[in-house]
C-alpha positions, 0 to 999 in steps of 0.5 A: 404494657411493658415493652419486650425485654431483650435477651442478654447478649451472652445468653443469645450467643450460648443458644446459638452455639448449642444449636450449632453443636446439635447440628454437627452431632446430627450430621456426624451420625448421618455420615458414619459408615454402616458396619461391614459384613465382616464386623457383624456377628456371625450367624449359624449357617446350615449345610445343605444335604449331600443329596441336595448338593448333587452328591449321592447319598450313602446307602447301607446295603441290606445283606442277602439272606444266607441259604443253608447248603442242601443236605447230602442224601446218603447213598442207598444201602445195598443188600445181597442175600443168597439163601440155602437152596434146601430149607430145613425145619428150622426155617419157616420162610425167607431167612434173608430179612431176619439174617440181614437184621441181625447183621445190621444190629451187630455192626451198628456199634461200629458207628459207620453207615452201611454201604453194602451187605452180602450174605451167603449160605453155609459158614466160611471155608476152612481156616476160616477163609474170610477173604476167598479168592486171595490165597489158597484155603487150608485143606480140611474136612470142614465142620458138619452143619445142618443145611440152612442153619449157618451163613457168612458174609461181608459188610462194607461202609461208606467212606471207610476202607475196612470191611466186616466179615460176619458169621451167622448161625441159626439159634433154635427157639425154645419154649412152650408149644408152639415154639417161637421162630428161631433167631439168627445170631451174628458175629463179627469175625474180622473188621479190617482192610481186606487183602489186596486182590479181594473183591466183594461179591 
């Protein structure tokens, strides 16, 4: 057998230096400090909800339903009609309902709600005296009319100062027998603010 060959002195020295260098590198790696938290890459953080942090959450109020105002009920219309005491052949019944209907039709174009209607028998006094009781009526003999064929009166309106003075006459019906009932024909004699001192009957 051949005797063990010894390594050259130079090679043994190189091996020793390499082992020492590797040990120094390992020790240096173990002794290096860990990176500080500030040097770490920042990570996204979530902000807790306001309710979780004890703050009240924002609540959008729900608007209350809007209730429309109640509709005002118009005042009731008042009708006062005084028929002729003595009826004639031209009137077959109560003359007031058809007379009031004729007055309503004639004042409808004024576009005002009727508050009160007053009708009295016979025509206005001489002049004609549309607003009796304020001034002295003219002296005259008047016009001969058949009883129960004429009426006069006034119409007041809601929210208006003007009053309508109206005249009515009964128009006999013509036609084959039996003739239809006569009709009341109304006319506005005046539409104005009444004189001071006049009071509607």
